[in-house]
N, C-alpha and C positions, 0 to 999 in steps of 0.2 A: 427336651430337658433344659436346653439353653434358653428357650422362650419363657419357660416357667421361672427360671432363675432371674431373668430380666424383670419379669412382672413382679417378683417378690421384692427386688431391689427398689422398683418404682414405688410400691406400696409402703416400704420402709421409709423412703425419702418423704412421701406425703405425710406419713404419721409423724415423722421427725419435725416437719414444718409446722404441722398442727400443734404438736407439743411445745415447740418453740414459741409459737404465737400465743398459746395459752399462758406460758410462763411470763411472756412480756406483758400480756393483758393483766394478769394477776399482779405483776409487779407495779404496774402503773394504773391500777384500777382507781385508786383514790384521786389521782390527778385527772383522769378522764371524767370521773363523776363531777369533780369540781369545775372543770371546763364546761361541761354540759349545763350544770346548775347556773353558772355565771352567764352563759349565753341565754338561757331561758329567763333569768332574772332581768337581764338588760332589755329584752323584748317586752317583758311585762311592765317594767318601769317606764319605758318609752310610751307605751299605750296609756298607762295611768296618767302620766304627765300631760299627755295630749287631751285627755278627756275630763280631767278634774279641774276644779276651781279652788284655790286655797282659801283658808278661813277668813282672811281680811277682805275678800271680795275681789281680789286681783286675779285676772285670768292667768292660769299657770302654763297654758299651751302658747305656742308662738304665733298664732294667727294675729294679724294686724289689729290693733285696738287704738283707734285714734279719733276721739270725739272732740270737736273743738267749736268755739264760737267764731263768727266771722271777724271778731275783733281779736282773735288769737287767745282769748282768755278761756279757761276751761273749768274754773271753779266758782269765781265770784263775778258778779255783774251789777252795775248800778243803773237805776233809772232815776232821773231828776226832773223836777219842775222848777224853773227859775223863779217864776212869780205865780203864787197860788192865792186866789181870792174869789169871793162869791160872784157868780155870773161870768166867770172867765170862759173863754173858748175851751171846748173839750181838748184835753191834752192827750196825745197819743205818741207812741214810740214802738219800736220793734227791734229785734235782733234775730239773726238767722243762726241756727245751730246745725252744724254739718256733722255727718258721720262718714268719714272716709275709710273706715275699717271694713272688716269682713263680717262683723258680728252686730246684730241689732242691739240697740242700747235703750234702756229705760231711763227717763229723766224725772227726778224729783226736785222740787223747788222748796227751799226753806228761806223764810224772811230772816235775814241775819240781823238787820238793824233798820230802824226808821228814825230819821231826824226831821223834825217839823219845826219850822221857824227858829232854827238854831238849837233846838233842844232835843236830846236823844229820848225817844219814847220807850216805854216799857210794855212788852207783850203781856196780855191778859190784865193789864191795868189801863193803859191808854188805848189799846187796840187788841183785836183778836184776828186770827187768820182762819178762814173757812175754805176747805178744799172740796171740790166736787168729787163724787164717788169714783169717777173714772180718772181722777188726777189730772184733768186738763184745764181746770179753771180754779184760780186762787183769788179770794176776795179778802182785802184788809178792811175790817169794819171797826166802827167806833167814832167815826168822824162825820161831819156834815157833808163831806164830799166822798165819792166812791173811788176806790183804788182796785183795779182788777188786772190780773195777769192771765193769759190764756194761750193755749196752743191746740191745734186740731188733733194731735195725737201725742201722747206722752211717751210713746215708743218711737225712736228714730231708727228707721230701717237702714241697714248697711248700704252705703253708697248714696244715701239720700239726705234730706235735711227737713227740719221743721222750723216754723217761724213763731217765736215767742213774742206776743204783743202785749203792750202795756196801755192802759187807758185810765184816766182820772177825770171825773165829771163833778163840778160844783155848781149846781143850779142856783140861781138867785133866790128862788122861793122853794124851800123844801118842806113846807108846812103840810103837804098832802102825802108825805112819805109814810110808809108803814112804821108803826111804833111811836108816832107823834101823838101827844096828849094835850088836852086843853084844860087849864086850870085858871079860874077867874078871868076867862077871856084871853089868857096868854098861852100861846102855843109853845110847847117844850122845844120843838125843833127850831122855832124862830129864835128862842133864847140861845140855843147852841150855835146857830148861824151867826148871831150877833157877837157872841163870845169869840169864836174863831175868826170872824171878820175883823174884829178889833185887834186881835193878835197878829193877823196878817198885815194890817196897816202899820202897827208898831214895828214889825220886823222890816217892812219896806223902808220906813223912815230911818231905822238904824243902819241900813245898808246904803242909803242915798249918797253919803259923802265919802264912802270908802273907795279906794282904787279898785279898778275892775278885777285885779288879781286877788283881792282880799274878799270880794263879795261872795256870799254863800247862796245856794239855791234854797227856795222856800221849803222844798220837800226833797229829801234824799232817801232812796230805798235801796239797800244793799241786799242782794240775793245770793244765797249759796246754792249753786247748781250742782247736783250730785248725779253721777252717771253710774249705772250698773248694767251688767250683761243681762239682756232680756231673757226671760224664761223660755 
């Protein structure tokens, strides 16, 4: 009988503990649900931030994002030719673009401005920009001389770099170039060459007596280099 009495007391104590636990749970149910919800939301938000890109094209996660030129410029760059004239040696230049981050970067090049013989040129009036389908070659057209920018790959792999090259060629005789026409024995390309050649000579004369610090380059091309996370 004593054993049965002890067992009964143990059962009553267990039931009492369960009842007490249910009362506490019921009392703090809302608080517990809120804590669980906030924990879940925090995990979800952290995952969302790490995997999304915000609308302005800026990476929202914290992976390193550091694309820069070897001149430490990241948005604008200038290519210049101090003296531009018919028959000049081919002008070439280059700049290295490094990607020290962890994310591959796509590069797009926009011609921000062209200044020729001291005069700012107007796009689609004085010149046009033609871009190759793969985005690796840019040609500025409309002049008797060629202007080209090119790179092997418009996507710069993380931890690697690409070289952006610039080249301008002004042959002494352009009369055999595509688009040249002959009227009354006069080649249209020859006329254009003569016109720009005279402008080149006039510009050189205007610079001759100026101090070196005030002299301008014959050709100044400012580029807007835009980087975005590669797809």
